[in-house]
LUMTIKOL-87770 format. One line per 2 residues: their letters; for each residue x, y, z of N, C-alpha, C, CB. Coordinates in nm, 2 decimals, m for minus. Each point is the difference from the previous one (the first is absolute). Glycine has a CB too. Layout:
<atoms>
a	X/Y/Z/X/Y/Z/X/Y/Z/X/Y/Z  ... .
</atoms>
This chain:
<atoms>
md	5.49/m6.08/3.71/m0.03/m0.13/0.04/0.06/m0.10/m0.10/m0.21/0.08/0.11  0.28/m0.18/m0.06/0.07/m0.10/m0.09/m0.10/m0.11/m0.03/0.22/0.06/0.10 .
tr	m0.29/m0.05/m0.21/m0.11/m0.10/m0.04/0.06/m0.11/m0.08/m0.16/0.18/0.00  0.29/m0.17/m0.04/0.07/m0.12/m0.06/0.05/m0.10/0.10/0.06/0.15/m0.19 .
np	m0.02/m0.10/0.30/0.06/m0.09/0.10/m0.06/0.02/0.14/0.21/0.01/m0.13  m0.34/m0.02/0.14/m0.06/0.03/0.13/0.03/m0.10/0.11/m0.18/0.10/m0.12 .
le	0.22/m0.22/0.08/0.04/m0.11/0.10/0.12/0.05/0.08/m0.10/m0.18/m0.15  0.19/0.26/0.09/0.12/0.04/0.07/m0.02/0.14/0.06/0.13/m0.13/m0.16 .
ne	m0.22/0.21/0.10/0.01/0.15/0.04/m0.13/0.06/0.05/0.17/0.01/m0.16  m0.29/m0.08/0.15/m0.13/0.06/0.03/m0.08/m0.09/0.10/0.00/0.11/m0.23 .
tt	m0.11/m0.05/0.26/m0.09/m0.07/0.09/m0.07/m0.12/m0.07/m0.04/0.21/0.13  0.04/m0.33/m0.08/m0.07/m0.11/m0.05/m0.05/m0.09/0.12/0.14/0.00/m0.22 .
fi	m0.23/m0.09/0.19/m0.04/m0.09/0.11/0.12/m0.09/0.04/m0.23/0.00/m0.09  0.24/m0.03/0.22/0.10/m0.10/0.05/m0.07/m0.09/0.09/0.18/0.17/m0.02 .
pk	m0.12/m0.29/0.04/0.12/m0.05/m0.05/m0.02/m0.06/m0.14/0.08/m0.05/0.23  0.03/0.02/m0.30/m0.01/m0.06/m0.13/0.10/m0.12/0.00/m0.06/0.22/m0.12 .
yn	0.01/m0.34/0.08/0.09/m0.12/m0.01/m0.01/m0.05/m0.14/m0.03/m0.05/0.25  0.14/m0.01/m0.29/0.01/m0.08/m0.13/m0.05/0.09/m0.12/m0.04/m0.21/0.13 .
ik	0.10/0.33/m0.14/m0.04/0.09/m0.11/0.06/m0.05/m0.13/0.00/0.20/0.16  m0.09/m0.21/m0.26/0.04/m0.04/m0.13/m0.06/0.08/m0.11/0.03/m0.23/0.08 .
ev	0.05/0.26/m0.18/m0.05/0.08/m0.12/m0.08/m0.09/m0.09/0.19/0.16/0.02  m0.30/m0.12/m0.07/m0.09/m0.08/m0.09/m0.02/0.09/m0.12/m0.11/m0.13/0.19 .
an	0.05/0.06/m0.29/m0.03/0.07/m0.13/m0.10/0.11/0.02/0.06/m0.21/m0.13  m0.04/0.32/0.06/m0.09/0.11/0.00/m0.13/m0.04/m0.06/0.18/0.17/0.00 .
qf	m0.30/m0.16/0.07/m0.12/m0.05/m0.06/m0.06/0.10/m0.10/m0.04/m0.11/0.22  0.07/0.24/m0.22/m0.06/0.09/m0.09/0.11/0.08/m0.08/m0.20/0.02/0.15 .
pn	0.29/m0.08/m0.23/0.10/0.07/m0.06/m0.05/0.10/m0.11/0.15/m0.20/0.04  m0.10/0.32/m0.04/m0.03/0.10/m0.10/0.10/0.11/0.01/m0.25/m0.05/0.01 .
ed	0.24/0.14/m0.10/0.10/0.11/m0.01/0.01/0.08/0.13/m0.05/0.02/m0.24  m0.06/0.00/0.32/0.01/0.07/0.13/0.06/m0.08/0.11/m0.20/0.13/m0.07 .
ne	0.21/m0.26/0.04/0.06/m0.09/0.11/0.13/m0.06/m0.04/m0.23/m0.05/0.06  0.30/0.10/m0.15/0.13/m0.06/m0.05/0.10/m0.01/0.12/m0.04/0.10/m0.23 .
na	0.03/m0.01/0.33/0.09/m0.01/0.12/m0.06/m0.08/0.11/0.09/0.22/m0.07  m0.21/m0.27/0.06/m0.07/m0.06/0.11/0.06/m0.14/0.03/m0.21/0.13/m0.06 .
kt	0.21/m0.16/0.19/0.04/m0.13/0.05/m0.10/m0.04/0.10/0.25/0.05/m0.04  m0.29/m0.18/0.04/m0.10/m0.06/0.09/0.07/m0.10/0.09/m0.18/0.04/m0.17 .
yq	0.16/m0.03/0.30/0.06/m0.09/0.10/m0.12/m0.06/0.08/0.22/0.13/0.01  m0.21/m0.26/0.01/m0.09/m0.06/0.10/0.08/m0.05/0.12/m0.15/m0.08/m0.19 .
ye	0.08/0.08/0.30/0.07/m0.04/0.13/m0.10/m0.06/0.10/0.16/0.19/m0.04  m0.11/m0.24/0.14/m0.08/m0.05/0.12/0.02/0.10/0.11/0.02/m0.24/m0.07 .
sr	m0.13/0.25/0.15/0.01/0.08/0.12/m0.08/m0.07/0.11/0.02/0.21/m0.13  m0.04/m0.14/0.24/m0.08/m0.05/0.11/m0.10/0.10/0.05/0.19/m0.15/0.07 .
ly	m0.31/0.11/m0.03/m0.11/0.08/0.05/m0.05/m0.05/0.13/m0.06/0.06/m0.24  0.04/0.02/0.34/m0.05/m0.04/0.12/m0.15/0.02/0.00/0.21/0.05/0.13 .
ak	m0.29/m0.16/m0.12/m0.15/0.01/0.00/m0.05/m0.05/0.13/0.00/m0.03/m0.26  m0.10/0.10/0.31/m0.06/m0.04/0.13/m0.15/0.04/m0.01/0.22/0.02/0.13 .
yn	m0.31/m0.12/m0.14/m0.14/0.02/m0.01/m0.07/m0.13/0.02/0.03/0.20/m0.15  m0.16/m0.19/0.19/m0.08/m0.12/0.02/m0.11/0.00/m0.10/0.05/m0.01/0.25 .
tt	m0.08/m0.11/m0.31/m0.11/m0.02/m0.09/m0.03/m0.15/m0.01/0.06/0.21/m0.13  m0.17/m0.24/0.07/m0.03/m0.14/m0.02/0.09/m0.06/m0.11/m0.24/0.04/0.07 .
pe	0.27/m0.18/m0.06/0.09/m0.06/m0.10/m0.03/0.02/m0.14/0.04/m0.17/0.17  m0.17/0.19/m0.21/m0.04/0.01/m0.14/0.02/0.14/m0.06/m0.16/m0.19/0.04 .
nt	0.18/0.29/0.05/0.02/0.13/m0.05/0.14/0.03/m0.05/m0.17/0.07/0.16  0.19/0.02/m0.25/0.13/0.04/m0.05/0.02/0.15/0.02/m0.01/m0.19/m0.17 .
vd	0.13/0.23/0.18/0.04/0.14/0.02/0.10/0.03/m0.11/m0.05/0.00/0.25  0.02/0.10/m0.33/0.09/0.05/m0.11/0.08/0.12/0.06/m0.15/m0.09/m0.19 .
is	0.28/0.09/0.18/0.08/0.11/0.04/0.09/0.04/m0.12/0.00/m0.08/0.24  m0.01/0.21/m0.27/0.07/0.06/m0.11/0.07/0.13/0.04/m0.16/m0.11/m0.16 .
ms	0.29/0.12/0.12/0.07/0.13/0.04/0.07/0.04/m0.13/0.03/m0.07/0.24  m0.03/0.20/m0.27/0.07/0.06/m0.11/0.07/0.12/0.04/m0.17/m0.09/m0.16 .
fm	0.28/0.12/0.08/0.08/0.12/0.03/0.05/0.05/m0.13/0.07/m0.08/0.23  m0.06/0.21/m0.25/0.05/0.06/m0.13/0.09/0.12/0.03/m0.20/m0.09/m0.12 .
gm	0.31/0.10/0.05/0.08/0.12/0.01/0.02/0.05/m0.14/0.12/m0.08/0.20  m0.13/0.21/m0.22/0.00/0.06/m0.14/0.06/0.14/0.00/m0.20/m0.14/m0.06 .
nn	0.25/0.17/m0.06/0.05/0.13/m0.03/m0.08/0.05/m0.12/0.24/m0.05/0.08  m0.29/0.17/m0.07/m0.08/0.06/m0.12/0.05/0.14/m0.02/m0.20/m0.14/0.06 .
ww	0.20/0.18/m0.19/0.04/0.13/m0.04/m0.08/0.04/m0.13/0.23/m0.03/0.11  m0.22/0.17/m0.13/m0.07/0.06/m0.11/0.10/0.07/m0.09/m0.21/0.02/0.13 .
iy	0.24/m0.07/m0.25/0.08/0.06/m0.10/m0.07/m0.02/m0.13/0.22/m0.03/0.13  m0.30/0.13/m0.17/m0.08/m0.02/m0.13/m0.09/m0.12/0.01/0.18/0.11/m0.13 .
gw	m0.22/m0.15/0.25/m0.09/m0.11/0.03/0.05/m0.08/0.12/m0.06/m0.01/m0.25  m0.03/m0.07/0.31/0.03/m0.07/0.11/0.09/m0.12/m0.03/m0.21/0.07/0.11 .
sg	0.31/m0.10/m0.02/0.08/m0.12/m0.02/0.04/m0.04/0.15/0.09/0.08/m0.23  m0.03/m0.20/0.24/0.05/m0.04/0.13/0.04/m0.15/m0.01/m0.16/0.16/0.11 .
nq	0.20/m0.21/0.01/0.04/m0.13/0.02/m0.05/m0.05/0.14/0.20/0.03/m0.16  m0.20/m0.16/0.18/m0.05/m0.06/0.12/0.05/m0.14/0.03/m0.20/0.14/m0.04 .
yh	0.17/m0.18/0.17/0.01/m0.14/0.04/m0.13/m0.03/0.08/0.26/0.00/0.00  m0.30/m0.12/0.00/m0.12/m0.04/0.08/0.02/m0.14/0.05/m0.15/0.15/m0.14 .
eh	0.09/m0.18/0.25/0.01/m0.12/0.07/m0.13/m0.05/0.05/0.23/0.06/0.07  m0.25/m0.19/m0.07/m0.13/m0.06/0.04/0.02/m0.13/0.08/m0.11/0.11/m0.20 .
ly	0.04/m0.13/0.31/m0.01/m0.13/0.07/m0.14/m0.04/0.01/0.21/0.05/0.13  m0.24/m0.18/m0.14/m0.14/m0.05/0.01/0.00/m0.14/0.06/m0.07/0.15/m0.20 .
ii	m0.03/m0.17/0.28/m0.02/m0.14/0.06/m0.14/m0.02/0.03/0.23/0.01/0.09  m0.28/m0.14/m0.10/m0.13/m0.04/0.04/0.02/m0.10/0.12/m0.10/0.04/m0.24 .
le	0.05/m0.01/0.35/0.01/m0.09/0.12/m0.14/m0.06/0.03/0.19/0.14/0.09  m0.18/m0.26/m0.04/m0.12/m0.08/0.03/m0.01/m0.02/0.15/0.00/m0.11/m0.22 .
gs	m0.12/0.14/0.28/m0.02/m0.02/0.14/0.07/0.09/0.09/m0.03/m0.23/m0.06  0.03/0.21/0.19/0.07/0.08/0.09/0.15/0.00/m0.01/m0.19/m0.04/0.16 .
qe	0.25/0.15/m0.13/0.15/0.00/0.00/0.06/0.07/0.12/m0.02/0.01/m0.25  0.13/m0.05/0.29/0.08/0.07/0.10/0.15/m0.04/m0.01/m0.20/0.00/0.16 .
gw	0.27/0.08/m0.23/0.14/m0.02/m0.02/0.05/0.04/m0.14/m0.02/m0.19/0.15  0.14/0.16/m0.18/0.07/0.04/m0.12/m0.04/m0.09/m0.11/0.19/0.10/0.12 .
vp	m0.23/m0.05/m0.24/m0.03/m0.08/m0.12/0.09/0.05/m0.12/m0.24/m0.04/0.09  0.28/m0.05/m0.17/0.07/0.04/m0.12/m0.09/0.07/m0.10/0.16/m0.19/0.03 .
ik	m0.10/0.29/m0.10/m0.08/0.08/m0.10/0.09/0.02/m0.12/m0.15/0.11/0.18  0.10/m0.11/m0.30/0.08/0.03/m0.12/m0.02/0.14/m0.04/m0.02/m0.24/m0.07 .
ge	0.13/0.30/0.02/0.00/0.14/m0.04/0.06/0.02/m0.13/0.00/0.07/0.23  m0.03/0.04/m0.29/0.06/0.04/m0.13/0.03/0.15/m0.01/m0.12/m0.19/m0.11 .
iv	0.24/0.23/0.06/0.03/0.14/m0.02/0.04/0.02/m0.14/0.07/0.02/0.24  m0.12/0.08/m0.31/0.04/0.04/m0.13/0.07/0.13/0.01/m0.20/m0.12/m0.11 .
tg	0.32/0.13/0.06/0.09/0.12/0.01/0.02/0.05/m0.14/0.11/m0.08/0.21  m0.07/0.21/m0.22/0.05/0.06/m0.12/m0.10/0.02/m0.11/0.20/m0.10/0.05 .
eg	m0.33/0.12/m0.02/m0.10/0.02/m0.10/0.00/0.15/m0.04/m0.14/m0.19/0.08  0.12/0.22/m0.20/m0.01/0.14/m0.04/0.11/0.06/m0.08/m0.14/0.02/0.20 .
ny	0.15/0.11/m0.19/0.10/0.08/m0.08/0.13/0.03/0.08/m0.19/0.10/m0.13  0.30/m0.14/0.08/0.13/0.03/0.06/0.09/0.08/m0.09/m0.02/m0.21/0.13 .
r	m0.03/0.28/m0.23/0.08/0.08/m0.10/0.01/0.14/0.04/m0.07/m0.15/m0.18 .
</atoms>
C-alpha cells in the first residue's frame, strides 16, 4: 500500500476540491515524512428535525502497512471529515476534510 502518496494511488474519500498542503501539527521523528493536506468536499444530507437540533457527521479512513522485524513497525495514512449541521437538511452541503500521509517508518 502506498501510504506516502494515497491521493494518487489508494482509496480515499472523494470528491476533493482545493487541496492544499498545511503544516504538520505533530512533528516528530516518526513523522519526518508526514504531509498534511486540507480540502473541501461535498456531502449529501437528507433528514428532518426541528431547527434547534444539530446533527454531527464524522467519517474517518485509514490505510496502513505493518510488519514484524525484531519488533513491530509500519507506516500509514489517515483521513477525516467532520461537519455539524443545524435543522433539517435535503441536499448537498460543503464539508472540510484533512488527510495525513507518510506517517511512520520508511527505512
